[in-house]
C-alpha positions as CSV (number, residue, x, y, z in Angstrom):
1,M,157.0,127.1,179.0
2,S,157.7,124.1,177.1
3,E,159.1,124.3,173.6
4,P,157.1,122.9,170.8
5,T,158.2,119.7,169.3
6,P,159.8,120.2,166.0
7,K,157.8,118.6,163.2
8,T,159.6,116.2,160.9
9,E,158.7,115.7,157.4
10,N,158.5,112.0,157.7
11,T,157.1,110.9,161.0
12,Q,156.7,107.3,159.8
13,S,159.0,104.6,160.8
14,P,160.8,102.6,158.1
15,A,158.3,99.8,158.6
16,N,155.4,102.1,158.0
17,A,157.2,103.4,154.8
18,D,157.4,99.9,153.4
19,A,153.7,99.3,154.1
20,A,152.8,102.5,152.3
21,A,155.0,101.6,149.4
22,E,153.3,98.2,149.2
23,E,149.9,99.9,149.4
24,G,150.9,102.3,146.7
25,K,151.9,99.4,144.5
26,S,148.6,97.6,145.1
27,L,146.7,100.8,144.3
28,D,148.6,101.2,141.1
29,Q,148.1,97.6,140.3
30,L,144.4,97.9,141.1
31,L,144.1,100.9,138.9
32,V,145.8,99.0,136.0
33,E,143.6,96.0,136.6
34,A,140.5,98.2,136.6
35,Q,141.5,100.0,133.4
36,A,142.1,96.6,131.8
37,K,138.7,95.4,132.9
38,I,137.1,98.6,131.5
39,E,138.8,98.1,128.2
40,E,137.7,94.5,128.1
41,Q,134.1,95.5,128.8
42,R,134.3,98.2,126.2
43,E,135.5,95.7,123.6
44,A,132.7,93.3,124.6
45,W,130.2,96.1,124.2
46,L,131.5,97.1,120.8
47,R,131.3,93.4,119.7
48,A,127.7,93.2,120.9
49,L,126.9,96.4,119.2
50,A,128.4,95.1,115.9
51,D,126.6,91.8,116.3
52,T,123.3,93.6,116.8
53,D,123.9,95.8,113.8
54,N,124.8,92.7,111.7
55,A,121.6,91.0,112.8
56,R,119.5,94.0,111.9
57,K,121.1,94.2,108.5
58,R,120.6,90.4,107.9
59,A,116.9,90.8,109.0
60,Q,116.4,93.7,106.6
61,A,118.0,91.7,103.7
62,E,115.8,88.7,104.5
63,I,112.7,91.0,104.5
64,A,113.7,92.5,101.2
65,Q,114.2,89.0,99.7
66,A,110.8,87.9,101.1
67,R,109.1,90.9,99.5
68,K,110.9,90.5,96.2
69,Y,110.0,86.8,95.9
70,A,106.7,86.7,97.8
71,I,104.6,85.8,94.7
72,E,107.1,83.2,93.4
73,R,104.8,80.3,94.3
74,M,101.8,81.9,92.8
75,V,103.6,82.7,89.5
76,E,104.9,79.0,89.4
77,D,101.2,77.9,89.7
78,L,100.1,80.3,86.9
79,L,102.7,79.2,84.4
80,P,100.7,76.1,83.3
81,V,97.7,78.5,82.8
82,V,99.8,80.7,80.5
83,D,101.0,77.6,78.6
84,S,97.4,76.3,78.2
85,L,96.2,79.7,76.8
86,E,99.2,79.9,74.4
87,A,98.5,76.4,73.2
88,A,94.8,77.3,72.6
89,L,95.8,80.4,70.6
90,A,98.3,78.4,68.6
91,A,95.8,75.7,67.7
92,E,94.7,76.2,64.1
93,G,91.5,74.8,62.8
94,A,90.2,73.9,66.2
95,D,86.5,73.6,66.5
96,A,84.3,75.3,69.2
97,D,84.1,72.1,71.3
98,S,87.8,71.6,71.5
99,L,88.3,75.3,72.3
100,R,85.7,75.1,75.0
101,S,87.3,72.0,76.6
102,G,90.7,73.8,76.4
103,V,89.2,76.9,78.2
104,E,87.6,74.6,80.8
105,L,90.9,72.9,81.4
106,T,92.6,76.3,81.7
107,L,90.0,77.5,84.2
108,K,90.5,74.3,86.2
109,L,94.3,75.0,86.3
110,L,93.7,78.6,87.4
111,R,91.3,77.5,90.1
112,S,93.8,75.0,91.4
113,A,96.5,77.6,91.5
114,F,94.2,79.9,93.4
115,E,93.4,77.0,95.8
116,R,97.1,76.4,96.6
117,T,97.7,80.0,97.4
118,D,94.5,80.4,99.5
119,V,92.7,82.7,97.0
120,T,89.0,82.1,97.5
121,E,85.9,83.1,95.5
122,I,83.3,85.4,97.0
123,S,80.2,84.4,95.2
124,P,77.1,85.3,97.1
125,S,73.9,83.4,96.4
126,V,70.7,85.1,95.5
127,G,68.8,85.9,98.7
128,E,72.0,86.1,100.8
129,R,72.2,89.1,103.1
130,F,74.3,92.0,101.7
131,D,77.7,92.2,103.4
132,P,79.4,95.6,102.8
133,Y,82.8,94.0,103.7
134,R,82.6,91.4,101.0
135,H,80.1,92.8,98.5
136,Q,79.8,96.0,96.6
137,A,76.3,97.1,95.6
138,M,76.2,98.3,92.1
139,A,72.5,98.9,92.0
140,A,69.4,98.6,94.2
141,V,66.2,97.5,92.6
142,E,62.7,97.2,93.9
143,S,62.0,93.6,94.7
144,E,59.7,91.3,96.6
145,A,62.9,89.9,98.3
146,A,63.8,91.2,101.7
147,P,65.5,94.5,101.7
148,N,69.4,94.5,101.6
149,T,69.6,91.0,100.2
150,V,71.4,90.0,97.0
151,V,69.2,89.9,93.9
152,A,71.8,89.2,91.3
153,V,75.6,88.7,91.1
154,M,77.3,90.7,88.4
155,K,80.9,89.7,89.1
156,K,82.4,87.3,91.7
157,G,84.8,88.7,94.2
158,Y,88.0,87.2,95.5
159,A,89.8,87.1,98.9
160,L,93.4,86.2,99.8
161,H,93.3,84.5,103.2
162,D,91.1,87.0,105.2
163,R,91.7,90.0,103.0
164,V,89.2,90.9,100.3
165,L,91.1,91.5,97.0
166,R,87.9,92.4,95.0
167,A,84.4,92.6,96.5
168,A,81.7,90.7,94.7
169,L,79.7,93.2,92.5
170,V,76.0,92.7,93.3
171,T,72.5,94.1,92.9
172,V,70.6,94.4,96.1
173,A,66.9,94.5,96.9
174,R,65.1,97.5,98.2
175,P,61.5,97.7,99.3
176,R,58.9,98.7,96.7
177,A,57.9,102.3,96.9
178,F,54.5,103.0,98.4
179,D,52.3,104.5,95.6
180,G,49.4,105.6,97.7
181,P,46.6,104.4,99.9
182,V,45.7,100.8,99.6
183,Q,42.2,100.3,97.9
184,P,39.9,97.9,99.8
């Protein structure tokens, strides 16, 4: 029988040992490079996260400012109306005609302020079809007019852009009640 060959701990030749050492270095080097890259990406992610958070906070601050000062333009347009009303109240010895002309001027200022801010009147005409989205029926009266048409306007309504701020208060027509058989 043949004797088994004794095993040596290192069966590699010196050239193989150098290649393994180089390979070990390159693996260590690759590991260091990979860890550096991971750290770089982590820092980039943290910066992106911080930028996103800052953008969110800026947007929230801008929204808060917009809400806070949303009516600034409207108030600026109404200041001349206040000035005109105060001047009318301060006028002593004014006759009815001058007060009337002052009130007409004030109303004109107010309407122009409304116009600049897209506030429109809802003023239905008599005979116009009742619109539940723009009109509020305060009463229904028997009338010769077609049912569900406006008979009278009690108070104008107003809308801001497409949104109704106050519906026009109206009286609508309803058909006359039938009192009995018609006599020939």
